[in-house]
Backbone bond lengths (Angstrom), bond angles and torsions (degrees), N, CA, C in turn:
res aa  C-N    CA-C-N  psi(-1)  N-CA   C-N-CA  omega(-1)  CA-C   N-CA-C  phi
1 M - - - 1.443 - - 1.510 108.54 -
2 T 1.284 112.54 145.49 1.457 117.29 177.88 1.506 108.39 -105.96
3 S 1.263 115.35 142.75 1.464 119.07 177.44 1.514 108.91 -96.97
4 T 1.293 114.16 143.42 1.466 118.09 178.51 1.508 108.39 -90.60
5 S 1.267 114.95 129.37 1.466 119.31 177.52 1.514 108.00 -122.79
6 S 1.272 114.65 141.87 1.460 118.47 179.32 1.513 108.69 -88.06
7 V 1.278 114.28 131.72 1.452 120.21 179.07 1.523 107.24 -95.31
8 T 1.281 115.74 124.29 1.464 119.66 178.75 1.505 109.17 -110.73
9 N 1.283 114.35 141.16 1.460 119.75 176.99 1.515 109.00 -79.31
10 P 1.303 116.25 144.42 1.465 117.56 176.29 1.525 109.65 -65.70
11 P 1.315 117.50 148.84 1.469 119.18 -179.49 1.526 111.18 -62.93
12 H 1.317 114.04 141.85 1.467 120.26 179.12 1.518 108.87 -73.77
13 P 1.310 116.35 130.27 1.469 117.04 179.64 1.528 110.44 -67.33
14 D 1.297 115.93 126.20 1.459 122.24 -179.57 1.524 108.87 -87.38
15 P 1.327 118.04 127.67 1.470 118.95 -179.53 1.524 113.06 -67.07
16 L 1.320 117.29 -23.96 1.465 120.52 179.90 1.516 109.86 -114.98
17 P 1.298 117.80 133.66 1.465 119.03 172.62 1.528 110.12 -63.63
18 P 1.326 118.12 157.85 1.474 120.81 -175.52 1.516 114.42 -53.73
19 G 1.296 119.75 -40.61 1.462 120.90 -179.07 1.510 113.31 -67.98
20 E 1.323 116.47 -34.61 1.465 120.06 -178.95 1.515 112.34 -79.60
21 R 1.336 116.89 -22.58 1.460 119.98 179.44 1.518 110.45 -62.77
22 E 1.343 117.58 -44.96 1.456 121.21 179.46 1.520 111.18 -65.09
23 V 1.328 116.26 -37.16 1.464 119.98 178.94 1.517 110.37 -67.41
24 A 1.327 116.89 -37.39 1.461 120.18 -178.68 1.528 111.71 -66.24
25 F 1.340 117.49 -35.24 1.461 120.27 -177.42 1.523 113.41 -94.03
26 R 1.306 117.94 0.36 1.464 120.89 -178.25 1.533 112.78 -58.27
27 P 1.353 120.72 -44.87 1.478 118.76 178.23 1.525 112.83 -61.40
28 V 1.336 116.96 -36.15 1.463 120.12 179.26 1.522 109.94 -66.51
29 L 1.321 116.97 -43.10 1.461 120.72 179.77 1.525 111.40 -66.94
30 K 1.336 117.01 -37.75 1.464 119.40 177.63 1.524 110.63 -64.36
31 R 1.339 116.86 -41.33 1.464 120.07 178.65 1.525 110.32 -62.99
32 R 1.324 116.73 -43.24 1.465 120.33 -179.87 1.528 110.38 -64.72
33 A 1.320 117.08 -42.48 1.465 120.27 178.75 1.527 110.94 -64.02
34 R 1.326 116.83 -38.35 1.460 120.31 179.09 1.528 110.60 -63.94
35 W 1.334 117.54 -44.45 1.461 120.25 179.71 1.523 111.36 -68.15
36 T 1.306 116.83 -37.16 1.459 120.21 178.57 1.525 110.72 -64.77
37 S 1.328 116.45 -44.39 1.465 118.57 179.98 1.526 111.10 -68.70
38 L 1.330 117.54 -35.22 1.468 120.26 176.69 1.522 110.89 -65.46
39 A 1.324 117.10 -40.18 1.470 120.43 177.43 1.524 110.78 -65.55
40 A 1.325 117.65 -41.47 1.467 120.82 178.53 1.524 110.93 -64.48
41 L 1.328 117.47 -41.47 1.465 120.62 178.25 1.527 110.89 -64.88
42 T 1.320 117.05 -41.14 1.468 120.45 178.75 1.520 111.25 -63.32
43 I 1.315 117.22 -44.04 1.468 120.65 178.27 1.525 110.61 -63.44
44 F 1.337 116.90 -42.18 1.458 121.04 178.29 1.531 111.09 -60.72
45 L 1.319 117.13 -46.17 1.467 120.44 179.64 1.521 111.78 -65.24
46 L 1.317 117.23 -38.14 1.470 119.89 176.90 1.527 111.32 -65.52
47 L 1.323 117.07 -39.37 1.467 119.56 176.77 1.528 111.54 -65.82
48 C 1.334 117.07 -39.91 1.470 119.80 176.83 1.525 110.78 -63.10
49 F 1.326 116.81 -43.52 1.456 120.04 178.80 1.528 111.00 -64.43
50 G 1.330 116.48 -40.95 1.467 120.00 177.72 1.521 111.78 -62.38
51 Y 1.338 117.34 -41.29 1.461 120.86 177.32 1.521 110.68 -65.37
52 Y 1.318 116.49 -40.33 1.463 121.20 178.32 1.531 110.59 -61.16
53 R 1.328 116.93 -42.61 1.472 120.18 -179.51 1.529 111.53 -73.41
54 L 1.328 116.85 -30.08 1.460 120.46 -178.12 1.525 112.06 -74.51
55 C 1.324 117.29 -36.02 1.467 120.46 -176.71 1.528 113.03 -57.08
56 P 1.332 120.15 -54.16 1.465 118.27 178.81 1.529 113.25 -65.16
57 A 1.332 116.57 -29.79 1.462 119.33 -178.76 1.525 111.89 -65.53
58 V 1.328 117.11 -32.88 1.465 119.89 -179.73 1.524 111.82 -101.24
59 G 1.327 117.61 3.23 1.454 121.52 176.81 1.514 114.21 82.29
60 Y 1.324 117.71 21.94 1.457 121.58 179.30 1.521 108.82 -82.66
61 V 1.311 117.18 131.55 1.459 122.35 -171.84 1.523 112.44 -70.77
62 M 1.313 119.15 -29.52 1.461 121.93 -171.19 1.524 113.35 -57.65
63 A 1.316 118.69 -45.89 1.461 125.29 -178.55 1.522 112.19 42.45
64 W 1.314 119.19 -107.25 1.470 122.30 -174.33 1.519 113.63 -85.92
65 T 1.315 118.73 -10.66 1.467 119.43 -173.15 1.532 113.42 -69.21
66 F 1.345 117.82 -17.23 1.455 118.29 177.15 1.525 111.17 -66.61
67 L 1.321 117.49 -20.71 1.463 121.41 178.00 1.523 112.09 -71.44
68 A 1.314 117.67 -21.65 1.462 121.47 -175.35 1.518 112.55 -67.65
69 G 1.312 118.74 -23.21 1.456 120.95 -177.95 1.520 114.60 -81.92
70 F 1.328 118.39 -15.80 1.461 120.16 -176.10 1.525 112.62 -67.26
71 A 1.308 118.22 -43.57 1.471 120.75 -177.20 1.538 112.36 -64.64
72 P 1.330 119.77 -47.44 1.468 118.29 178.12 1.536 113.41 -67.35
73 A 1.311 117.90 -26.41 1.462 120.64 -179.50 1.524 112.40 -84.64
74 A 1.314 118.47 -13.43 1.468 121.67 -175.38 1.530 113.77 -61.20
75 P 1.342 120.78 -45.26 1.474 118.18 179.61 1.529 113.10 -59.81
76 A 1.310 117.28 -38.90 1.468 119.77 178.42 1.523 110.75 -68.32
77 A 1.324 117.56 -37.16 1.467 120.42 178.23 1.525 110.94 -66.74
78 I 1.319 116.79 -39.70 1.470 120.24 178.08 1.522 110.29 -65.18
79 L 1.315 116.69 -42.60 1.464 120.29 177.62 1.526 111.00 -62.00
80 A 1.316 117.10 -40.44 1.463 121.06 -179.02 1.528 111.64 -65.58
81 T 1.316 117.81 -33.56 1.463 119.36 -179.64 1.520 112.70 -81.14
82 R 1.303 117.87 -23.85 1.470 120.34 -175.74 1.519 114.36 -94.97
83 T 1.298 118.63 -17.41 1.464 119.70 -176.74 1.524 110.81 -87.53
84 R 1.322 115.54 152.47 1.458 120.89 177.25 1.521 111.77 -103.26
85 R 1.306 116.76 -9.80 1.465 120.33 179.99 1.524 109.76 -81.23
86 L 1.295 115.83 126.09 1.457 120.84 -175.96 1.517 111.75 -64.66
87 W 1.318 118.38 -41.97 1.459 120.88 -178.33 1.526 110.71 -66.88
88 L 1.334 117.72 -36.70 1.463 120.53 178.78 1.521 110.86 -70.95
89 R 1.330 116.77 -37.39 1.458 120.41 177.28 1.526 110.51 -63.30
90 A 1.342 116.27 -43.78 1.469 120.19 179.75 1.526 110.87 -65.48
91 A 1.338 117.03 -41.49 1.472 120.14 179.01 1.528 111.03 -66.00
92 A 1.333 117.36 -40.64 1.466 120.29 179.57 1.524 110.76 -67.85
93 D 1.330 117.43 -39.29 1.467 120.16 175.96 1.526 111.10 -61.68
94 L 1.311 116.47 -44.28 1.465 120.55 179.32 1.527 111.55 -63.97
95 L 1.323 116.40 -43.81 1.460 120.63 177.97 1.526 111.53 -64.57
96 G 1.322 116.73 -42.48 1.469 120.33 178.39 1.511 112.71 -63.20
97 F 1.348 116.12 -42.34 1.457 118.87 178.10 1.521 111.18 -65.41
98 A 1.330 116.20 -42.46 1.465 119.27 179.42 1.522 111.20 -62.61
99 A 1.331 116.98 -42.10 1.469 120.05 178.43 1.520 110.60 -62.76
100 Y 1.337 116.44 -45.48 1.458 119.43 179.51 1.532 111.42 -63.37
101 F 1.303 116.31 -49.78 1.463 120.99 -174.88 1.526 111.66 -61.56
102 W 1.315 117.23 -51.53 1.455 120.05 -174.50 1.524 112.54 -73.80
103 L 1.321 118.45 -38.96 1.470 118.37 -179.44 1.518 112.32 -71.59
104 S 1.328 117.36 -38.32 1.462 117.62 178.02 1.525 111.10 -72.98
105 G 1.321 117.13 -29.59 1.464 119.72 178.88 1.512 113.96 -79.94
106 M 1.319 116.92 -30.33 1.461 120.43 -177.58 1.528 113.71 -89.03
107 L 1.310 118.01 -11.73 1.463 119.57 -178.22 1.534 113.20 -58.18
108 P 1.321 120.08 -44.07 1.469 117.81 177.42 1.532 112.71 -61.16
109 A 1.322 117.54 -37.56 1.466 120.15 179.30 1.526 110.72 -67.88
110 W 1.340 116.45 -43.42 1.467 119.80 178.13 1.519 111.32 -65.63
111 K 1.310 115.87 -37.88 1.470 119.66 178.38 1.514 110.36 -63.57
112 G 1.322 117.59 -43.23 1.457 120.96 177.85 1.514 112.21 -66.54
113 Y 1.320 117.34 -36.79 1.451 120.76 179.57 1.532 111.09 -68.86
114 W 1.308 117.94 -47.53 1.453 121.94 -175.15 1.529 112.97 -77.13
115 L 1.319 116.62 -32.89 1.468 118.99 -179.82 1.517 112.44 -96.11
116 G 1.304 116.80 -6.07 1.473 120.48 176.95 1.520 112.99 71.82
117 A 1.317 116.27 25.54 1.474 118.93 -178.08 1.508 111.16 -84.66
């Protein structure tokens, strides 16, 4: 009887040690991350502009006021992306959404109250 043996190829010698490999590709990864974030920001701004143009076309009162919630919600969104704790990320997401939702929704009411419209 013959026994089957698996033939393994010797490992290919890597010209860069593992620690230096990540350092060598860091500029490439930074460039890719920069383009990815720029593309995401561009898509986000185009969607905001599209929503802004759509609101008056269909007679929706909100129009530009949905933009008012982004600034107050930004600190919570930044905290949610930078933390590693799951409970803190969930709490920051909830707080950010609540800030965005209520401030962008209440702006027309506050505007009418303060300006007497």
